[in-house]
N, C-alpha and C positions, 0 to 999 in steps of 0.2 A: 584375520586370525588364521594361523596355519594349523589345520587339524589333521595333518598327515600322520601324527603319532600323538599319544596321550601327553607326552612330555612337551609337545609344542602347543598344546591347547591353553595358551596363555594370552591374555589381552595385551596388545602392544599399542600404547597411546600414540606412537609415532606413525603407525600404518593402518590401524584398525579404525572403523567408523562406528560410532556409538549412535544408535537410532534414538533412544530415549532412556531415562532412568525411572525405575519403579521402586516402590517400597513393598517388601514381602513381610507379612506378619504371620507367625505360626503359633498356635496355642492348642492345648488339649483340655477337654472337659471329661469329668468322670461320670456324667449322667448320660445314658443312652436310652432312648425310648424306642421300644420295638412293639410290633403288633402282637397281641395275645389273643387267646380264644374268647375272652370276655372283655376285650378292650385293651388299650395301650398299657404296656408295662415299662416302668422306668428302672433301669439297672444302675446302681450307684457304686458298685464294687469295681475299682480300676483293674483288678486282676481278672475280671470277667469281660468288661466292656469299656471302651473309651470312644470319645468323639474327637477327631482331629479336625481343626479348623485352619484354613489358609485364606488370607485376604491379600490381594495385590491391588495397589493403588498407583496411579500414574497421571501425569508426570510428577516426579518427586519434587520438582522445584516449586510447585504450587502448594498453597495451604491445603491441609487435608480435606476441608469442606468443599474445595473446588476440584479435586481430583476425580477421575473416573475410577470405579472400583469393581472388582470381581471377587466373589466369595465362593469357596469350596468347603463343604462340610462332609466328612466321611465318618460314619459310625461303624465300629467293628465289634462283634461279639465273639468271644473265644471260650472254648471249653478245654481247659488244660493246655496242651501243646497244639491242639487242632483248631483251626479257625472254622467256626460254624457258619458264618455268613456276614455279608455286608448289609448294614441297615439302610444307609442312604448315601447318595453321592450326586451332587448337582452343582455345576457352575452357574451362577446367576449374577447378572450385573446389577449393582446397587446404584441408584441415582441420588 
């Protein structure tokens, strides 16, 4: 892949090598649980908080149950235009 300019950042099946194929699934949830002074608090208003989920599974040629999987979950709480903080982020491998 020729990366000398953004316009050249294109896969060329004739010259480029493909290591493997993976499936990426992205979804969001409107429930975010954050620590509170008297225990966990769940926020369900999507204007205030969302949880973004990403799952990568590979190799794509295998049935889903036989693929290796990694999962990322990121919760973000916002107050108007200003982000107040990140709730959680962790890649973890699912077996």
